[in-house]
C-alpha positions, 0 to 999 in steps of 0.5 A: 102473329098478326101485324100491328096498326103501328107497323101498317101506319108506319108502312103507309107513311113511308109508301106516301113519302116515297111516292111524294118524292117519286112524283116530284122527281117525275113532274120536275123532269117532265117539265124540264124536259119538255121546256127543253124540247120546246126550245126553252133556253135555260136561265138562272131564273129558270133554274130557280122555278124549277128549284121552286116547282120541286120544293112546292110539290114536295111540300103539297105531297107532305101535307097529306099525311094528316089525311092518312093520319085521320084515315088510320085513326078511324079506320076508313078511307072515308074519313081520310077523304073527308079530311081532305076536303076540309082541308080544302075548304079551310085552305080556300077560305084562309086565302080568301080571308088574307090569312092564308100565309098562316095556314100550313095547307095554303102555304105552298100554293101561295109560295108557288105563286 
């Protein structure tokens, strides 16, 4: 019996979520370890910055769901890449126009800055 497209799309979504969580953990851990090795003294502000880094990384990773969804619907990897390019351009334009806070794909970058 063949595997349904719904099961394949669900498996891809689970992999994307696990990859996003793993990348967040690795990036946060390496950044914290590098700061410790370089001799930076941890303060209450630095813990807030590490939490902000982790949240921004996780939010950015979760925004890739739309690219995966468009690739699954169109059955083409090129559709996923095209949607990523469109999202990137729209995010940049929305930030330049001053409405980036209302555009979901620009919010993690604006919040982290």
